[in-house]
C-alpha positions in Angstrom: 248.8 55.7 108.0 247.8 53.6 110.9 247.8 55.4 114.6 247.4 53.1 117.5 247.9 54.1 121.4 249.6 52.0 124.1 250.3 52.3 127.9 253.9 50.8 127.8 257.4 51.7 128.8 258.8 53.5 126.0 262.3 51.6 126.1 260.2 48.2 125.3 257.8 49.2 122.6 258.2 47.7 119.1 259.0 50.3 116.8 261.8 51.2 114.3 262.3 54.9 115.7 261.3 56.1 119.0 260.7 59.9 119.4 261.2 61.8 122.5 260.2 65.3 123.4 262.8 67.4 124.8 261.8 70.6 126.6 263.5 73.8 127.7 263.1 72.6 131.6 265.1 69.3 130.7 268.5 70.8 131.6 268.4 68.4 134.1 266.6 65.3 133.2 263.6 64.3 135.1 263.4 60.7 136.2 261.3 59.4 133.3 263.8 60.9 130.6 266.7 59.9 133.0 265.5 56.4 133.1 265.1 56.0 129.2 268.6 57.7 128.7 270.3 55.3 130.9 268.6 52.2 129.1 269.9 53.5 126.0 273.4 54.1 127.2 273.3 57.8 127.7 273.1 58.5 123.9 270.3 61.3 124.3 272.5 63.2 127.1 275.5 62.7 124.6 273.7 64.0 121.6 272.8 67.2 123.6 276.3 67.7 125.1 277.9 67.3 121.6 275.6 69.9 120.1 273.9 67.5 117.7 270.7 68.7 119.5 269.5 72.2 120.8 266.4 73.3 122.4 267.4 76.9 121.1 268.1 76.0 117.4 267.3 72.7 116.5 263.9 71.1 116.2 265.0 67.5 115.8 268.0 65.1 115.9 268.0 61.6 114.7 270.6 59.6 116.4 271.6 55.9 116.9 269.3 54.2 119.8 272.4 53.0 121.6 271.3 49.7 123.7 267.6 50.3 123.0 265.9 47.9 120.6 265.4 50.4 117.8 267.4 51.5 114.9 267.0 55.3 115.9 266.0 57.7 118.4 264.2 60.8 117.2 264.8 64.0 119.6 262.1 66.3 119.1 261.8 70.1 120.3 258.8 70.0 122.7 259.3 73.8 123.2 258.0 74.2 126.9 257.2 71.3 129.1 253.5 70.6 129.8 250.7 68.6 128.3 248.0 69.9 125.9 246.5 68.9 122.6 248.4 71.9 120.8 251.7 70.4 122.2 251.1 66.8 121.3 249.7 67.9 117.9 252.9 69.9 117.1 255.4 67.3 118.4 253.7 64.6 116.4 253.8 66.4 113.2 257.5 67.6 113.5 258.3 63.9 114.2 256.6 62.1 111.1 257.6 65.2 108.9 261.4 64.5 110.0 261.3 61.1 108.9 259.8 61.7 105.4 261.5 60.0 102.7 263.1 57.4 105.3 262.6 53.9 105.3 260.7 53.8 108.6 257.7 51.7 108.9 256.7 52.3 112.5 257.4 55.2 114.5 256.9 55.3 118.4 256.0 58.6 119.7 256.2 59.1 123.5 254.0 61.5 124.9 255.8 62.2 128.1 253.3 64.4 130.0 250.2 62.0 130.4 247.9 63.4 127.9 244.2 62.8 128.2 242.0 61.5 125.4 242.2 65.2 123.6 245.9 64.9 123.6 246.2 61.5 122.2 243.6 62.4 119.4 245.5 65.6 118.7 248.7 63.4 118.2 247.1 61.4 115.9 245.9 64.6 113.7 249.4 65.9 113.9 251.0 62.6 113.0 249.2 62.4 109.8 249.7 66.1 109.1 253.4 65.7 109.2 253.2 63.0 106.2 251.2 65.5 104.1 253.1 66.3 100.8 251.2 69.3 99.1 252.6 68.1 95.7 250.8 64.8 95.8 247.8 65.7 94.4 249.0 67.0 91.0 252.4 65.0 91.2 256.0 66.0 90.3 258.2 64.1 87.8 261.5 64.6 89.8 260.1 62.7 92.8 261.5 59.1 93.4 260.0 56.3 95.2 262.3 56.7 98.0 261.6 60.4 98.6 258.0 59.5 98.9 258.1 57.1 101.8 256.3 58.1 104.5 255.9 56.6 108.1 253.2 53.7 107.8 252.4 53.4 111.3 252.6 55.7 114.7 252.4 54.2 118.1 251.2 56.7 120.7 252.8 55.8 124.1 251.5 57.2 127.3 249.4 56.7 130.5 245.9 56.3 129.8 245.9 55.2 126.1 242.7 55.4 124.5 240.9 52.2 123.0 241.6 51.2 119.2 237.8 52.5 118.5 238.7 56.2 120.0 242.0 56.0 117.7 239.9 54.9 114.8 237.5 58.2 115.3 240.8 60.2 115.6 242.0 59.1 112.3 238.6 59.9 111.0 239.5 63.4 112.1 242.8 63.2 110.8 241.6 62.5 107.3 238.9 65.2 107.4 241.8 67.8 108.1 243.8 66.4 105.4 240.7 66.6 102.9 240.1 70.2 103.6 243.9 70.9 103.2 243.8 69.5 99.9 240.6 71.4 98.8 242.6 74.6 100.1 245.6 73.9 98.2 243.9 73.0 94.7 244.8 75.4 92.3 242.1 77.9 91.0 241.9 76.7 87.4 241.2 73.2 88.8 238.9 74.0 91.6 236.4 77.0 90.9 233.0 77.5 92.1 231.3 74.9 90.0 233.9 72.4 90.6 233.5 72.9 94.4 230.0 72.4 94.0 230.7 69.1 92.5 232.9 68.2 95.3 230.2 68.9 97.9 227.8 66.7 95.7 230.0 63.7 96.6 228.9 64.1 100.5 225.5 62.3 99.4 227.2 59.3 99.7 227.8 60.2 103.4 223.9 60.8 103.9 224.2 64.4 103.5 221.5 66.6 101.6 223.3 68.6 99.4 221.9 72.0 97.7 223.5 74.3 95.3 222.0 77.7 94.3 223.0 79.0 91.0 223.0 82.7 89.8 219.3 82.8 89.2 218.3 81.1 92.4 220.4 83.8 94.2 219.1 86.6 92.2 215.5 85.4 93.3 216.5 85.5 96.8 218.0 89.1 96.4 221.5 88.1 97.4 223.0 91.2 95.5 226.2 91.2 97.9 227.4 87.8 97.1 226.4 88.1 93.4 228.1 91.4 92.9 231.5 89.9 94.0 231.5 87.4 91.4 230.3 89.3 88.4 233.6 90.1 86.9 234.5 86.3 86.7 234.0 83.9 83.9 233.1 81.0 86.4 229.9 82.1 87.9 229.1 82.1 91.7 227.4 79.2 93.7 226.2 78.8 97.3 226.7 75.4 98.6 224.6 74.1 101.5 225.4 70.7 103.0 222.8 69.5 105.6 223.4 66.3 107.6 220.8 64.1 108.3 220.3 65.4 111.7 219.5 68.9 110.8 216.0 68.6 110.1 215.6 66.8 113.9 217.5 69.6 115.4 214.8 71.3 117.2 215.6 74.5 118.8 219.5 73.6 118.3 220.9 73.6 114.7 224.5 74.7 114.2 225.4 76.4 110.8 229.2 76.7 109.9 229.9 79.3 107.2 233.0 79.3 105.1 234.2 82.1 102.8 234.9 80.5 99.2 237.0 82.8 97.3 238.6 80.4 94.6 241.0 83.3 93.7 241.1 86.7 94.9 242.7 89.2 92.5 241.2 92.1 94.4 238.9 93.0 91.7 239.1 96.5 90.3 241.1 97.4 93.5 243.7 95.1 92.4 246.3 93.6 94.6 249.9 93.7 94.0 251.6 90.8 92.1 253.9 89.8 94.9 252.4 86.5 96.2 249.1 86.9 94.6 249.6 83.0 93.6 248.8 82.5 97.4 244.9 83.9 96.8 243.9 80.5 95.8 244.0 79.8 99.7 241.2 82.2 99.9 239.0 79.6 99.7 240.2 77.8 103.0 237.1 78.6 105.0 234.8 76.9 102.6 237.1 74.1 102.3 237.2 74.0 106.3 233.4 73.8 106.5 233.0 71.1 103.9 235.7 69.0 105.3 234.1 69.4 108.8 230.7 68.3 107.5 232.0 65.4 105.7 233.7 64.4 108.9 230.8 64.9 111.4 228.5 62.9 108.9 230.8 59.9 109.3 231.2 60.1 113.1 227.9 61.4 114.1 225.3 61.7 111.3 222.5 62.8 113.9 224.4 66.1 114.2 222.0 69.0 113.5 224.9 70.7 111.3 224.6 72.4 108.1 227.8 73.6 106.3 227.1 76.7 103.9 229.9 77.7 101.3 229.4 80.8 99.2 231.7 80.1 96.2 233.1 83.3 94.0 236.0 84.4 92.1 236.9 87.9 92.6 238.2 89.1 89.2 238.9 92.4 87.3 236.7 91.5 84.4 234.8 93.9 82.0 231.6 93.5 84.2 233.4 93.4 87.3 232.0 95.3 90.5 233.3 98.8 90.9 234.1 101.1 93.8 231.2 103.0 94.4 228.9 100.4 93.3 225.8 99.9 95.8 224.3 96.6 96.2 221.4 95.2 98.3 222.1 92.2 100.6 219.6 89.5 101.0 218.5 91.0 104.6 217.4 94.2 102.6 220.4 96.2 103.8 222.1 98.4 101.1 226.0 98.3 100.8 228.3 100.8 99.1 231.5 99.1 97.9 234.2 101.3 98.7 237.2 98.5 98.1 236.4 95.6 95.9 239.1 93.8 97.7 236.9 93.7 100.7 235.0 91.1 99.1 234.8 88.3 101.7 232.4 90.1 104.1 230.0 90.7 101.4 229.5 87.2 100.3 229.6 85.9 104.2 226.8 88.6 104.7 224.3 87.0 102.5 225.5 83.5 103.3 225.0 84.2 107.0 221.6 85.5 106.5 220.6 82.4 104.4 221.9 80.2 107.0 219.4 81.8 109.7 216.7 81.5 107.3 217.2 77.9 106.9 216.8 77.5 110.8 220.3 78.0 112.2 220.1 78.7 115.8 224.1 79.3 116.4 226.5 80.4 113.7 230.1 80.0 113.1 231.8 81.7 110.2 235.4 80.9 109.1 237.5 83.2 106.7 240.8 84.2 105.5 239.2 87.9 105.8 241.7 90.5 106.7 245.4 91.1 106.0 245.2 92.8 109.6 244.7 89.2 111.2 247.8 88.1 109.5 249.7 90.8 110.5 248.6 90.9 114.2 248.6 87.1 114.9 250.8 85.6 112.4 250.4 81.6 111.7 249.9 80.6 115.2 246.7 81.9 116.2 243.2 82.7 114.5 241.3 86.1 115.7 237.9 85.3 116.8 234.8 87.6 117.5 231.7 86.7 119.6 228.3 87.7 120.2 227.5 86.8 122.7 230.9 85.9 124.3 229.5 82.7 125.9 229.0 81.4 122.6 232.5 82.4 121.5 233.8 80.5 124.8 232.4 77.4 123.4 234.4 77.6 120.0 237.5 78.5 121.9 237.2 75.5 124.0 236.9 73.3 120.9 239.8 74.6 119.6 241.9 74.1 122.4 240.6 70.5 122.9 242.0 69.8 119.3 245.2 71.7 119.3 244.2 74.8 117.5 245.1 78.4 118.9 242.4 81.2 118.8 242.3 84.5 120.3 239.2 86.5 121.2 239.1 90.1 119.8 236.5 92.8 121.0 233.4 93.1 119.1 233.6 97.1 119.6 230.1 98.2 118.2 231.4 101.8 118.5 233.2 101.4 115.5 229.8 101.0 113.6 229.8 104.6 112.9 232.9 104.4 111.0 230.9 102.3 108.4 228.3 104.7 107.7 227.7 105.8 104.1 226.3 108.7 102.5 224.4 106.7 99.9 223.6 103.4 101.6 223.0 101.8 104.8 226.7 100.9 105.1 230.0 100.9 103.5 232.1 97.6 103.0 235.6 99.0 104.1 236.4 101.5 106.6 239.6 103.2 107.5 242.6 101.2 108.4 242.8 101.9 111.9 241.0 99.0 113.8 240.5 97.2 110.4 240.4 93.8 112.0 237.6 94.7 114.2 235.8 96.8 111.8 235.2 94.0 109.4 233.6 91.8 112.3 231.5 94.9 113.1 230.3 94.8 109.6 229.4 91.1 109.6 227.6 91.7 112.9 224.9 93.9 111.0 223.7 90.5 109.1 223.1 88.0 112.1 220.7 88.0 114.9 221.7 84.5 116.5 224.6 83.7 118.6 227.4 84.0 116.1 231.1 83.6 116.1 233.4 84.8 113.2 236.8 83.3 113.2 239.6 84.9 110.8 242.3 82.5 109.7 243.9 85.0 107.4 247.4 84.2 109.0 246.9 80.7 109.9 245.2 79.1 107.2 248.3 78.4 105.4 252.2 78.7 105.4 254.1 80.7 103.1 257.3 78.6 103.7 258.2 75.0 104.9 258.3 74.5 108.7 259.9 71.9 110.5 256.3 70.7 111.5 254.3 71.2 108.1 255.1 72.0 104.3 254.3 75.2 102.9 250.7 75.6 101.8 247.2 74.8 103.4 247.0 73.4 106.9 243.2 72.5 107.1 242.8 75.0 109.9 239.5 75.1 111.8 238.5 71.5 110.6 239.1 69.9 113.8 237.8 72.9 115.9 234.4 72.9 113.7 234.2 69.0 114.2 234.7 69.0 117.9 232.2 72.0 118.2 229.6 70.2 116.0 229.7 67.1 117.8 228.8 68.8 121.3 225.4 69.5 119.3 225.1 65.7 118.5 222.4 63.8 120.3 223.3 62.0 123.6 222.5 58.3 123.9 
């Protein structure tokens, strides 16, 4: 899909369909919307008055364009008035998704609120997200050529439209989000640890250095926490490290992004219930995000001192599977009593985070579908994050906000550390259920010594049902945030 930006009157843009956001505050049309509606012959107000569109319960309405030079006007629920990357991204994805299967070559999207460059970039990402079809990777025999049609070009209209080169960079980011989305969606029999390593090796073409550690290498390094999780699976664990060309020249400022890569999480011996277990192929969403982010940054700014680390395992209840009560030794020397084999993500992250520090990381961000508690607390709209120190967390939060993703800081309450004490080891991998979201981060804090943020995307990584703005499945969550954050580490001209 092509996306361009123009500072033109929305009534005169050349397109098949014009998408117009409507907000709760638009009961009385403001001057800009009233002028467009008048030029169209009152069709927008007419659609609202007739109930074809309602801000309370309708996301879109596709109506005739009246006197305007388009085939249709697409009214889009913009929720509340106000500019911002999240809103621009959501409106754009809703618009292009609504037009799937229609013969629309060009869609013009009016960003009514005077978005800045971040808003335009977020809208470009959202526009491509809305055209995403999760079944396209494997294919479905019932799909017809007409049903697979998507918008081919999007024109973003607003004051201060970015240059063509800036929009090209925006589409590189959009492609990165889609790449991470596809990886997270791929089935567990298709994308297992060894296969994810092959995907990562393809980044050599983008100038990256790719290192893959197998079982023997990890055992020699003392990665008992990571290896313990994967010991019951047929597919052996891997640790993937992707270094950009700028990593070695990063000096005293190097960023490592670490993603949880559980290709399938059965829960192990502490097995999960059968309901929705198929969703556990998405437990590799963190790894998918960091690999996609590394590929994107390598194409935008290869001199960025960035490394992506993806510990890859399957958590399976095989005959040699880890048992509750087992004690493993992590790479940093700490012993861990495994109370619950379904609290496996923190175990693989413990070794991966420490290894990243050994490699020279001065700043860390880990991304993980770590806890059901995060999903219960925040649902699909927000990712929880924990920071040490909080200033580093605010940098991650700013990157998220600038790209249209939502995060919310949670307290790293170290007072809960005592709840993780073990009678037989340094720490247990799972405490009591009260405060479990916080305790998962407190556990990880024992394995890092440099500035670090833990981002729990358990609820925001994928949708369990189709929505107006995106289909069921992975969303590519955190890719755009990580790219924006990493670019702040890039050398300035």
